[in-house]
C-alpha positions as CSV (number, residue, x, y, z in Angstrom):
1,M,46.3,18.6,-19.5
2,G,47.0,21.0,-22.3
3,S,49.7,20.2,-24.8
4,R,50.7,16.6,-25.4
5,S,53.5,15.2,-23.3
6,A,54.7,12.0,-21.6
7,V,53.1,10.5,-18.5
8,F,55.1,8.8,-15.8
9,A,53.5,6.6,-13.1
10,G,55.1,5.3,-9.9
11,L,57.2,6.1,-6.9
12,S,58.2,9.5,-5.5
13,T,60.6,9.7,-2.6
14,L,62.5,12.4,-0.8
15,D,66.2,11.9,-1.4
16,L,68.8,13.0,1.1
17,A,72.3,12.3,-0.3
18,Y,75.5,13.1,1.4
19,A,78.8,13.2,-0.5
20,V,81.9,11.8,1.3
21,D,85.2,10.8,0.0
22,R,84.9,7.2,1.2
23,Y,82.2,5.2,3.0
24,P,82.2,6.0,6.8
25,A,83.3,3.5,9.4
26,E,80.6,2.0,11.6
27,D,79.7,4.0,14.7
28,S,81.5,7.1,13.5
29,K,80.8,10.7,12.7
30,T,81.7,12.0,9.2
31,Q,81.8,15.5,7.8
32,A,80.1,15.5,4.4
33,A,81.6,17.5,1.5
34,D,78.2,18.2,-0.1
35,L,74.5,17.5,0.2
36,F,71.7,16.9,-2.3
37,L,68.1,17.2,-1.2
38,G,65.2,16.7,-3.7
39,A,62.6,14.4,-5.1
40,G,63.6,10.9,-6.1
41,G,62.2,7.6,-7.1
42,P,62.3,5.9,-10.5
43,A,59.3,7.5,-12.1
44,A,60.0,10.9,-10.5
45,N,63.6,11.1,-11.7
46,A,62.5,9.9,-15.2
47,A,59.8,12.6,-15.4
48,V,62.2,15.4,-14.4
49,T,64.7,14.2,-17.0
50,Y,62.1,14.1,-19.7
51,A,60.9,17.6,-18.7
52,F,64.4,19.0,-19.0
53,L,65.2,17.4,-22.3
54,S,61.9,18.1,-24.0
55,G,60.9,21.4,-22.6
56,A,57.4,19.9,-22.1
57,T,55.4,19.5,-18.9
58,P,55.0,15.8,-18.2
59,A,52.5,14.4,-15.6
60,L,53.7,12.2,-12.7
61,V,51.0,10.0,-11.3
62,T,52.2,9.2,-7.8
63,A,51.3,9.2,-4.1
64,L,52.2,12.3,-2.1
65,G,49.5,13.3,0.4
66,K,49.5,16.2,2.9
67,H,52.6,15.4,5.0
68,P,55.0,18.3,5.3
69,L,57.8,16.2,3.6
70,A,55.4,15.7,0.7
71,E,55.5,19.4,0.1
72,L,59.3,19.3,-0.4
73,I,58.8,16.6,-3.1
74,R,55.9,18.5,-4.7
75,G,57.8,21.7,-4.8
76,D,60.9,20.1,-6.3
77,L,58.9,18.5,-9.0
78,Q,57.1,21.7,-9.8
79,R,60.4,23.6,-10.0
80,H,61.6,21.1,-12.6
81,G,58.6,21.3,-14.8
82,V,56.7,18.2,-13.7
83,T,53.0,18.2,-12.8
84,A,52.2,15.9,-9.9
85,V,48.9,14.0,-10.1
86,D,48.4,12.9,-6.5
87,L,46.7,9.5,-5.9
88,T,46.4,10.3,-2.2
89,P,45.6,14.0,-1.9
90,D,44.1,13.7,1.5
91,G,46.6,11.1,2.9
92,D,48.6,12.0,5.9
93,Q,51.2,9.3,5.4
94,Q,54.9,10.2,5.5
95,P,56.4,9.8,2.0
96,P,59.3,7.4,1.6
97,V,62.6,9.0,2.5
98,S,65.9,7.7,1.0
99,S,69.1,8.3,2.9
100,I,72.0,8.0,0.6
101,I,75.8,8.0,1.2
102,V,77.7,8.7,-2.0
103,A,81.4,7.7,-1.8
104,T,82.9,10.0,-4.5
105,A,86.3,8.4,-4.6
106,T,84.8,5.2,-6.0
107,A,81.5,6.7,-7.4
108,T,79.4,4.2,-5.4
109,R,76.3,4.9,-3.4
110,T,74.6,3.1,-0.5
111,I,70.9,3.7,-0.1
112,V,68.6,3.0,2.9
113,S,65.0,3.7,2.1
114,L,61.4,2.6,2.3
115,D,59.6,2.0,-1.0
116,G,55.9,2.7,-1.6
117,S,54.7,-0.6,-0.3
118,R,53.1,0.9,2.8
119,V,50.6,2.8,0.6
120,D,48.1,1.1,-1.7
121,P,46.4,3.9,-3.7
122,A,43.7,3.5,-6.3
123,L,43.3,5.3,-9.6
124,D,40.4,7.6,-9.8
125,E,38.9,8.9,-13.0
126,T,40.5,12.3,-12.7
127,A,44.0,10.8,-12.5
128,A,43.2,8.5,-15.5
129,E,42.4,11.6,-17.6
130,V,46.2,12.3,-17.9
131,L,46.3,9.8,-20.7
132,D,44.1,12.0,-22.9
133,S,47.1,14.0,-24.0
134,A,49.8,11.3,-23.4
135,T,52.5,10.6,-26.0
136,V,54.1,7.8,-24.0
137,L,53.5,6.2,-20.6
138,L,56.3,5.0,-18.3
139,V,55.4,2.8,-15.3
140,D,57.9,1.7,-12.7
141,G,55.9,-1.1,-11.1
142,H,55.2,0.7,-7.8
143,Y,51.6,1.2,-6.9
144,P,50.4,-1.8,-8.8
145,E,46.7,-1.1,-9.3
146,P,47.2,2.4,-10.8
147,A,50.1,1.1,-12.9
148,L,48.1,-1.7,-14.4
149,R,45.0,0.3,-15.0
150,L,47.0,3.1,-16.7
151,A,49.0,0.7,-18.8
152,T,45.9,-1.1,-19.9
153,A,44.2,2.1,-20.9
154,A,47.2,3.4,-22.7
155,R,47.6,0.2,-24.7
156,A,43.9,0.5,-25.7
157,A,44.4,4.1,-26.7
158,G,47.5,3.3,-28.8
159,V,49.9,5.1,-26.4
160,P,53.3,3.3,-26.1
161,V,53.9,1.8,-22.7
162,V,57.4,1.7,-21.3
163,L,58.2,-0.4,-18.3
164,D,61.1,0.4,-15.9
165,A,61.9,-3.0,-14.4
166,G,64.5,-3.0,-11.7
167,R,63.8,-6.2,-9.9
168,W,61.0,-8.7,-10.5
169,R,57.8,-7.7,-8.7
170,P,54.5,-9.7,-8.6
171,V,52.7,-7.0,-10.6
172,H,55.0,-7.6,-13.6
173,G,53.2,-10.8,-14.5
174,A,50.0,-8.7,-15.1
175,L,51.8,-5.7,-16.6
176,L,54.0,-7.3,-19.2
177,P,51.1,-8.2,-21.6
178,V,50.2,-4.5,-21.8
179,V,53.8,-3.2,-22.1
180,D,55.3,-2.3,-25.5
181,I,58.9,-1.6,-24.3
182,A,60.6,-3.1,-21.3
183,I,63.9,-1.7,-20.1
184,C,65.3,-3.9,-17.4
185,S,68.3,-3.9,-15.1
186,S,70.6,-6.9,-15.0
187,A,69.0,-7.8,-11.7
188,F,65.6,-8.4,-13.3
189,T,65.0,-12.1,-13.4
190,P,61.5,-13.4,-14.2
191,P,60.3,-16.5,-12.4
192,G,61.4,-19.6,-14.2
193,V,64.3,-18.0,-16.0
194,Q,67.5,-19.8,-15.0
195,G,70.8,-18.1,-14.5
196,D,71.7,-14.7,-15.9
197,S,71.2,-15.5,-19.6
198,A,70.1,-12.3,-21.4
199,G,68.8,-14.5,-24.2
200,E,66.4,-16.3,-21.9
201,V,65.2,-13.0,-20.4
202,F,64.6,-11.7,-23.9
203,D,62.7,-14.8,-24.9
204,H,60.6,-14.7,-21.8
205,L,59.7,-11.0,-22.1
206,H,58.9,-11.2,-25.8
207,A,56.6,-14.1,-25.1
208,A,54.9,-12.2,-22.3
209,G,54.2,-9.1,-24.4
210,P,56.9,-6.4,-24.9
211,R,58.1,-6.1,-28.5
212,L,61.2,-4.2,-27.6
213,V,63.4,-5.2,-24.7
214,A,66.7,-3.9,-23.3
215,I,68.8,-4.9,-20.3
216,T,71.1,-2.3,-18.8
217,G,74.3,-3.2,-16.9
218,G,75.5,-0.1,-15.1
219,G,78.6,1.0,-16.9
220,G,78.6,-2.1,-19.1
221,P,76.9,-2.4,-22.5
222,I,73.1,-2.2,-22.9
223,R,71.8,-5.4,-24.5
224,Y,68.7,-5.1,-26.6
225,S,66.3,-7.3,-28.6
226,L,63.6,-6.6,-31.1
227,P,62.1,-8.8,-33.8
228,G,64.9,-9.9,-36.1
229,E,67.7,-8.1,-34.3
230,R,69.7,-8.4,-31.1
231,G,72.8,-6.4,-30.2
232,E,74.8,-4.4,-27.7
233,I,75.2,-0.7,-27.2
234,P,78.4,0.5,-25.5
235,V,78.0,2.9,-22.7
236,P,80.4,5.9,-23.0
237,A,83.2,5.9,-20.5
238,A,83.5,9.0,-18.4
239,P,84.8,10.0,-14.9
240,A,82.0,9.4,-12.4
241,V,81.2,11.1,-9.1
242,D,77.8,9.8,-8.3
243,T,75.7,7.1,-10.0
244,L,72.5,7.9,-8.0
245,G,69.5,7.8,-10.3
246,A,71.4,7.1,-13.5
247,G,69.1,4.3,-14.5
248,D,66.0,6.5,-13.9
249,I,67.6,9.3,-15.9
250,L,68.2,6.8,-18.7
251,H,64.5,5.9,-18.7
252,G,63.4,9.5,-18.9
253,A,65.8,10.3,-21.6
254,F,64.7,7.2,-23.6
255,C,61.1,8.3,-23.5
256,H,62.2,11.7,-24.9
257,F,64.2,10.3,-27.8
258,H,61.7,7.5,-28.5
259,E,58.8,10.0,-28.6
260,R,60.7,12.0,-31.2
261,G,61.0,9.1,-33.6
262,A,64.5,7.6,-32.9
263,D,64.6,3.9,-33.5
264,F,65.1,1.6,-30.5
265,P,69.0,1.3,-30.5
266,V,69.5,5.0,-31.3
267,A,67.1,6.1,-28.5
268,L,69.0,3.8,-26.1
269,R,72.4,5.0,-27.2
270,R,71.4,8.7,-26.7
271,A,69.7,8.0,-23.4
272,A,72.9,6.2,-22.2
273,A,74.9,9.3,-23.1
274,V,72.6,11.4,-20.9
275,A,72.8,9.0,-18.0
276,T,76.6,8.9,-18.2
277,A,76.7,12.7,-18.2
278,S,74.6,12.7,-15.0
279,C,77.1,10.6,-13.1
280,G,79.7,13.4,-13.2
281,F,77.8,15.4,-10.5
282,L,76.3,14.8,-7.1
283,G,72.6,14.1,-7.0
284,T,70.1,13.9,-9.9
285,R,69.8,17.6,-10.9
286,E,73.2,19.3,-11.1
287,W,74.1,17.6,-14.4
288,M,71.3,19.7,-16.1
289,R,73.3,22.9,-15.4
290,H,76.2,21.6,-17.5
291,F,74.6,19.4,-20.1
292,D,74.4,20.4,-23.8
293,I,72.0,18.1,-25.7
294,R,73.8,19.1,-28.9
295,S,76.7,16.9,-27.7
296,I,74.6,13.8,-28.5
297,G,74.7,12.7,-32.1
């Protein structure tokens, strides 16, 4: 790669999202008001967000292959300034497709999808070279072997490693010791942690490796912990149409602001403002046409 930029590693999907006023009844036909079709997945959405905010060209280490649907994903990533580094360039597997119903009256979404568990790609030396110019690495826990190898190499090279942790996965046990920053959903519960105590999750994660930890809560406050400080960051209230990918967008925005030197709570606050702005529009791209980064203090 040429200039320095962030690297993202993990899942890419093809997202097909229909906007309806309310969720359809079972065994019915519904006329959609709108449609979003584009690349999705935690790492992919984060990479697109980072590319938009930074103007840089991040790399996305993922599994695409030669299937015709993979070309739709690859093309969308390219249009949005993301360089795809394909772990399975000769693979003929169908990429994961997410079918999404967005009920705009309540700003809720229902997703039916396959994750990347049917593919188990390895990391070759060419793919590993993306770290040569990396400013930060984000891994989403999909494709465990490449994620662990990239995170280990990034840690050794002094590149900050950010973990997007939605739900606990077995790979997290091996990943956490080489992670610097863990941003988790409220559904993330490590084995042995009882209840939903944020304090217990913070203690567990700090002991496992990450120095900086945050727990997101949808529209609720973001709780964070770093040595000597714990607190909450309010998420700005705004009318919502679609929350699809909001967490992914937060992660990508965080990487942008963290890379530029914002301290942990400030980077989280700014990233939350970006994620909130994205919820005002259908899909994970339209918000970019209306967003002014100068609106974030």
